[in-house]
C-alpha positions in Angstrom: -61.6 -112.6 14.4 -64.4 -111.8 16.1 -68.0 -112.6 14.8 -69.2 -108.5 15.6 -67.1 -107.1 13.1 -69.4 -108.4 10.4 -72.0 -106.4 11.4 -69.6 -103.3 11.3 -68.2 -104.1 7.7 -71.7 -104.2 6.2 -72.1 -100.5 7.9 -69.3 -99.6 5.5 -70.3 -101.4 2.3 -74.0 -99.6 2.9 -72.7 -96.4 3.5 -71.0 -96.5 -0.2 -73.4 -97.9 -1.4 -75.7 -95.2 -0.4 -73.5 -92.6 -1.1 -73.4 -93.5 -4.5 -76.4 -94.7 -5.6 -77.7 -91.5 -5.6 -75.3 -90.8 -9.2 -77.3 -94.1 -10.1 -77.7 -92.8 -14.2 -76.4 -89.4 -14.2 -73.6 -90.2 -16.1 -71.5 -88.7 -13.9 -68.6 -91.6 -13.1 -66.0 -89.7 -11.0 -68.9 -88.4 -8.4 -69.4 -91.9 -8.2 -66.5 -93.5 -7.1 -65.6 -90.5 -5.5 -68.9 -90.7 -3.2 -68.7 -93.8 -2.8 -64.8 -94.4 -2.1 -65.4 -90.5 0.6 -68.0 -93.1 2.4 -66.8 -96.0 2.3 -63.2 -94.0 3.8 -65.7 -92.3 6.6 -67.0 -95.3 7.8 -63.8 -97.7 7.9 -62.6 -94.7 10.3 -65.4 -95.7 13.1 -64.1 -99.2 13.7 -62.0 -99.9 16.7 -59.3 -101.3 13.9 -55.8 -101.2 12.4 -56.6 -102.2 8.6 -54.6 -101.3 5.7 -55.6 -101.9 2.4 -53.1 -104.1 0.5 -54.8 -104.0 -2.5 -56.7 -101.0 -4.0 -57.2 -99.1 -6.0 -54.8 -97.4 -6.6 -51.4 -95.9 -5.5 -51.1 -92.4 -2.9 -51.0 -90.1 -4.9 -54.1 -91.3 -6.4 -56.6 -89.9 -3.8 -59.2 -90.3 -3.2 -59.1 -93.4 -4.1 -58.4 -96.2 -1.2 -55.3 -96.7 -2.1 -52.5 -99.9 -1.7 -50.8 -98.5 2.4 -54.2 -96.7 3.1 -54.7 -97.2 6.9 -58.2 -97.3 7.6 -60.1 -97.8 11.4 -59.5 -95.9 14.5 -55.6 -97.4 15.1 -57.1 -99.2 17.9 -57.8 -102.8 18.2 -56.5 -105.9 15.9 -54.9 -105.8 12.7 -56.6 -106.7 9.2 -55.7 -107.0 5.9 -57.9 -104.9 3.7 -59.2 -105.4 -0.4 -61.0 -103.0 -1.1 -63.8 -101.6 -4.0 -65.5 -98.8 -2.8 -67.5 -99.4 -6.3 -67.2 -102.4 -8.4 -68.8 -100.6 -11.6 -68.3 -97.3 -11.4 -69.9 -97.0 -15.5 -72.4 -99.4 -13.9 -74.1 -96.7 -11.8 -72.9 -93.5 -14.1 -75.3 -95.9 -16.4 -78.0 -97.5 -14.4 -77.3 -101.0 -15.8 -76.8 -103.9 -13.4 -74.4 -105.7 -10.8 -73.2 -102.4 -9.4 -71.4 -103.5 -6.0 -70.0 -101.8 -2.8 -67.2 -104.6 -2.0 -64.6 -104.8 0.8 -62.5 -108.0 2.0 -60.9 -108.3 5.5 -58.8 -110.9 7.0 -56.3 -111.4 9.3 -53.0 -108.9 9.0 -50.3 -110.7 6.2 -53.1 -113.2 4.4 -54.7 -111.1 1.6 -52.1 -110.9 -1.4 -50.2 -107.8 -1.3 -50.1 -106.7 -5.2 -50.5 -104.0 -7.0 -53.3 -102.8 -8.9 -53.3 -103.8 -12.8 -54.8 -106.8 -14.6 -55.5 -110.7 -13.6 -56.1 -113.4 -15.9 -58.5 -114.9 -13.7 -60.7 -118.5 -14.0 -63.8 -118.7 -11.1 -66.0 -121.4 -10.2 -69.0 -122.5 -7.6 -68.4 -125.5 -5.2 -69.2 -128.0 -7.3 -66.1 -127.1 -10.3 -63.7 -126.4 -7.3 -60.4 -128.3 -8.0 -61.7 -129.2 -11.2 -60.3 -126.1 -13.0 -56.9 -125.1 -14.3 -56.0 -121.5 -15.3 -53.6 -123.0 -18.0 -55.1 -125.8 -19.2 -56.9 -125.0 -22.7 -60.6 -123.0 -22.3 -62.3 -126.4 -23.9 -60.6 -128.7 -21.8 -61.6 -126.3 -18.4 -65.6 -126.2 -20.1 -65.7 -130.0 -20.2 -63.9 -130.4 -16.4 -66.9 -127.8 -15.1 -69.8 -129.5 -17.8 -68.9 -133.0 -15.8 -68.4 -131.4 -12.8 -72.3 -129.4 -12.6 -74.0 -133.0 -14.8 -74.5 -130.5 -17.4 -73.4 -130.9 -21.5 -71.0 -128.1 -22.4 -73.6 -126.2 -24.7 -75.7 -126.0 -21.0 -72.8 -124.0 -19.8 -73.0 -120.5 -19.9 -69.3 -118.7 -19.6 -69.2 -115.0 -18.0 -66.9 -112.6 -19.5 -66.3 -108.9 -19.7 -67.0 -107.5 -23.4 -63.7 -106.8 -24.4 -61.4 -106.7 -27.4 -58.8 -108.6 -25.7 -61.2 -111.1 -25.3 -62.2 -111.8 -28.5 -60.2 -114.9 -29.2 -61.4 -116.2 -26.1 -65.1 -116.0 -26.8 -65.0 -117.7 -30.0 -63.4 -120.8 -28.3 -66.3 -120.5 -26.1 -68.6 -120.1 -28.7 -66.5 -123.3 -31.3 -67.2 -125.1 -28.1 -71.1 -124.9 -27.8 -70.9 -123.6 -24.7 -72.9 -120.2 -23.9 -71.7 -116.6 -23.4 -72.7 -114.1 -21.0 -70.6 -110.7 -21.9 -70.8 -108.3 -18.9 -69.4 -104.5 -20.0 -68.3 -104.9 -16.1 -68.4 -105.7 -12.6 -66.7 -109.5 -12.4 -66.6 -109.5 -8.9 -70.2 -110.4 -8.7 -69.8 -112.5 -12.2 -67.3 -114.5 -10.2 -69.8 -115.0 -7.3 -72.9 -115.8 -9.2 -71.3 -118.8 -10.4 -71.0 -120.5 -6.6 -75.3 -119.7 -6.8 -77.1 -121.7 -9.0 -80.0 -119.6 -9.7 -77.8 -117.0 -11.3 -77.5 -118.9 -13.6 -73.6 -118.9 -14.4 -71.0 -121.6 -14.6 -67.9 -120.1 -14.7 -66.2 -116.8 -15.1 -63.1 -116.5 -17.5 -61.2 -113.7 -18.6 -58.8 -111.1 -17.4 -60.0 -107.7 -15.2 -58.3 -106.2 -12.4 -56.0 -107.9 -9.4 -58.0 -106.4 -6.9 -61.7 -107.2 -8.2 -59.7 -110.6 -8.3 -58.7 -111.3 -4.6 -62.2 -109.9 -3.4 -63.9 -112.2 -5.6 -61.4 -115.3 -4.3 -62.1 -114.6 -0.9 -65.7 -114.5 -1.7 -65.8 -118.0 -3.1 -63.1 -119.0 -0.4 -66.2 -118.7 2.2 -68.8 -120.3 -0.5 -67.0 -123.0 -1.4 -65.7 -122.5 -4.5 -62.6 -121.6 -6.7 -60.4 -119.0 -7.9 -57.2 -118.7 -9.7 -55.9 -116.3 -11.2 -52.4 -115.3 -13.1 -51.0 -111.0 -12.8 -50.6 -108.9 -15.6 -48.0 -106.7 -15.8 -48.3 -104.3 -19.1 -45.3 -102.9 -18.6 -42.0 -102.5 -16.9 -43.0 -99.9 -14.4 -45.5 -103.2 -13.4 -43.2 -105.7 -13.1 -41.2 -103.4 -10.9 -44.2 -102.9 -8.9 -44.9 -106.8 -8.5 -41.1 -107.1 -7.7 -41.1 -104.5 -5.0 -44.4 -106.3 -3.3 -42.5 -109.3 -3.0 -44.1 -111.2 -6.5 -41.1 -112.2 -8.1 -42.6 -114.9 -10.4 -45.5 -113.1 -12.4 -46.1 -116.3 -14.1 -47.1 -118.1 -11.7 -50.7 -119.3 -10.9 -51.8 -117.8 -8.2 -54.2 -120.2 -5.5 -56.5 -119.7 -3.5 -54.2 -120.2 -0.4 -51.7 -117.4 -2.5 -54.7 -115.3 -2.7 -56.4 -115.6 0.9 -53.9 -117.4 3.0 -55.2 -118.8 6.4 -58.5 -120.2 7.5 -60.3 -117.2 8.2 -61.5 -113.9 6.1 -65.1 -111.7 5.8 -66.5 -110.8 2.3 -68.5 -107.9 2.3 -71.4 -106.6 -0.7 -74.1 -104.1 -0.7 -75.9 -103.5 -4.5 -76.2 -100.6 -5.4 -78.2 -101.7 -8.7 -80.2 -104.1 -8.8 -78.1 -107.7 -9.8 -78.9 -111.4 -10.1 -77.6 -111.8 -6.2 -78.2 -108.1 -4.7 -80.5 -105.5 -5.1 -79.8 -102.3 -5.6 -80.1 -99.0 -3.2 -84.2 -97.3 -3.4 -85.1 -94.0 -1.7 -88.0 -92.7 -0.8 -88.5 -89.9 1.3 -86.0 -89.9 4.7 -85.7 -93.2 3.4 -82.7 -95.7 2.1 -83.1 -99.2 1.7 -80.2 -101.5 1.0 -79.4 -105.1 -0.1 -76.4 -107.0 1.2 -74.2 -110.3 1.6 -72.2 -111.1 4.0 -69.7 -114.1 4.0 -67.5 -116.0 6.1 -64.3 -118.1 5.3 -64.1 -120.0 8.7 -67.7 -121.0 9.8 -68.7 -120.5 5.6 -71.4 -118.8 6.8 -74.1 -117.0 4.6 -76.2 -114.0 5.6 -78.2 -111.5 3.6 -78.8 -108.8 5.3 -82.0 -105.5 4.2 -81.3 -102.0 5.7 -83.9 -99.9 6.1 -81.9 -96.2 6.9 -83.6 -93.1 8.3 -82.0 -90.6 6.1 -82.2 -87.6 8.1 -80.9 -89.1 11.7 -77.5 -90.0 9.6 -76.9 -86.4 8.3 -73.1 -88.4 7.1 -74.6 -91.6 6.3 -72.0 -93.2 9.5 
């Protein structure tokens, strides 16, 4: 993969973030999502590549989402797999709260998990605890393993988990073990990435969320030296049939890093839409917009933070 692709991908998430950021705090989640999606699609289609969305927001009949199977790019150049969430945290932006991101992952053709948009059970940790976790193990065993790897006591740990009724039993287990909990309303990609940065205060992500977000988080953690494990959770016979159609016969199998992101190389890119622990959100003043992005590459382990200043009247279409 050409390293120059990274800056092109940053432009994609910047455009999505700039488009969505105008709707921050206005309570209109559909408009937010559509703005981010269209901005991302428009910018992707200026890049000399033949990209295919292998895991995204839905199926073709759910447009304007970036759907599974959609082709992106000019149609010239190398072929890539794309995992995408134009707006990780639609409700976050609508409410004006923390950690909304525009995110993408790009890898060589055949490298990213090809799976339907459905729930996935997840566990994620940063580099210190990589190789120490097991999605099938009891919660307490994973907490002990992470605490040992990070030279902490269990009651020093902070566990990020989506604030959902389905997680209440797990929340009770975590609290009984003595660990602390950071309940998040949305945005488990950001929470998974935060496990790899000491200053964010998050040690482990647990619980279930969207499968596209799982592949995105796994790509980021592969770049950062962390670990992600997932298991698809089809809720209906239709979802189970879709898994089999996409070549996933055993939905009970734990998906490891090399199942989610094969090979040695991949890019993960995110731009903040609202402020978070890792990235600042979009800011506007007059004719200017500012963005804060991160771009990572698995092959080199390189991590770059990029601040952009955009003269909006010079970029009327944000491309």
